[in-house]
Phi, psi and omega in degrees: 000134176260148168242134183232157175297140175260136186290143179262112173027259180245344189245143182262004186303140174077012183302327184298340180283345193235101184251135176239129182275134178286146186293137170206170177125173182274159182292139177235168178288154180285154180236171173283144173296134174093007177300140179275129182235085183282135177238154183253129183288147180298141190299337186278354181266156182259124180249134178229149172296145177236255193312293182273359183055028175228300187252319177302149179229151175232126181244139172233115181230082177227163163288147183308322179297316181289331186277355179287334179295293187302328177297312177300323179298324185279327171301309181299327182280343186085017184265349183224128179213201187292340181295334181272352177276335190294125179077002179270134179270353183204167183294320174303318183295317176299321178290316178298329177289317174300316180289328181291314176303319181295323182284325181289341172268000182313310190254341172077010178203154181288144172204172185250120181274111177285346189254353173060048186294133182235129173252130179240135175242111186211180183266019177189166179304144174249126176290172176294336178287348182092353179278136181291134186244124181263349174065197190255352182285135180263335192254021180293139184293135183289344182264010174283131175245159178231116169266128180236133178249120187225143174264116185266347183283176174287159180306123179272154180234136175245095176282129180265359181300320177293328174292314179306313185289325185283344174274007181301128180104343186274126182296351179255012187310308184298317187286329180293313182291327176298313184300314179300312173307312179292313180304309179297312185292309178299319181299324184292332184282356171277346186233343173189187182285108173276151178230119183209206186300321177296320179290325177298320178289325175298313178296319179299309181294320177299313181290330182286315179298321178299314182298312184296323177289320175301317178299324180293336183268004176100356176283154180256119179225145178261095181301319180298321183282332184265331191233311192293339178295335181244040180287119178310338179296338176279353185292145182308145186302324181290344176271317181298331184251015189297326185296321185277333186267348184308138175290133182241144169048247182286349182286332185301307176313306173302316179303310178299321181290350179275359182275116181288319182290119186294321179297317181297318178297319177292325179302311181296319174305314177295330177288326177287334179289316182281346170289315180292322176304309181294323177295336178276343189275133179228130173286132180297153182276144175275167172283156189297321179295320179297316176302314177294322179293316176297324180292320184288326172297322192279343183299324178285347184266082189291335186281137179293156174305151176280128182296140178273324190210137173241137176239131176204178172292309183203171190289343181262008187268170183298331180300308179295319173312310180284334172297310181304316180295320182293321177289323184291327181290316183294323181273342184252356182271001175074004177270153182280116180283146183239174186282154181280327186243122171221144181224117185254141184204152175288147187294341172265357182272080185301321179303307186291330175293318181290330174300316181293321173310317185292341174279339189295320177299320172298316177301319181295326182287319172300312175306318181299308180302316180295322178294322176298323184279332167302314180296315184292322179296325183288324178291311185301316184292315179298329182277349177273146180254067181269122177293341183258021178290139172221000000 
């Protein structure tokens, strides 16, 4: 199994921090979108609220010696003071309090996090189950720490069909929809594993190649029944052509102004804002030694990251079909899935630790914008009388 850098929107900066395991395995039955997979945190960890002070969690699982480095860095930055010492029994608890407060202030306003983002600081990678994963490497330096950013909720879904229908009669409808898809999809890739047309095409081509190979070896497969029904070429045109149709620069303002419904227009504006925010965001670089160590640790974690968000036209299209397949494989293959974003640094490397902290407010704002769109899409879908809803 190979591990490869995952592409970031348009820029490749920081790709070494985002590792994705290539898909493999046997075909499994499809599942329904939105199945809940609730996980229980390990009993030895301390859980405190973070971003929205309700669902998000921050775990610190370190010895006091390792926690001293990040704590000292936060003291120098003015992010940790005497207030965090009161009632704390250890350095990790002090650090956890300070980090929690930092995340609570990240967006400056209360909001509902649909993705249940969890930030973990530990002395090794943390799998999706919340368990510390040591991997197979035996010569790993003891002073390396890992920050893990994980979406703990079930995969969220934004169906664009209700928006498409509401824009009926708008001369810019196709380009508005193409832009909305790109803004939400590309934005999601900066904070977790997003799922859209590109991922559906990748899964489709991989499965088709596997079936053709099996057929050449004499096995009997019904390609039309197993693969062709979910051909990404059948996806609605504004998504297939989104990269070419996206609104650019001065085109954006007049197109958004053409949306009559004020709430929907504001939704488009927020989607554009989060997209621009994500385009300006860069993950700090790890040192070569830390990057190599983290990659080695992750090689044994064979399960791919769990998608945080899927964006498609409707629930019966090929994108959702391949999302179902991807989720089913992830939850039934028995392999430990890992987070899309992990950052390794030396415990005394204050500069890189603070560089990562500096990215968190931007990441939180992107998650906030995507969460608001998940909520808006839920309301719009509920208001529609679609007979083919499932």
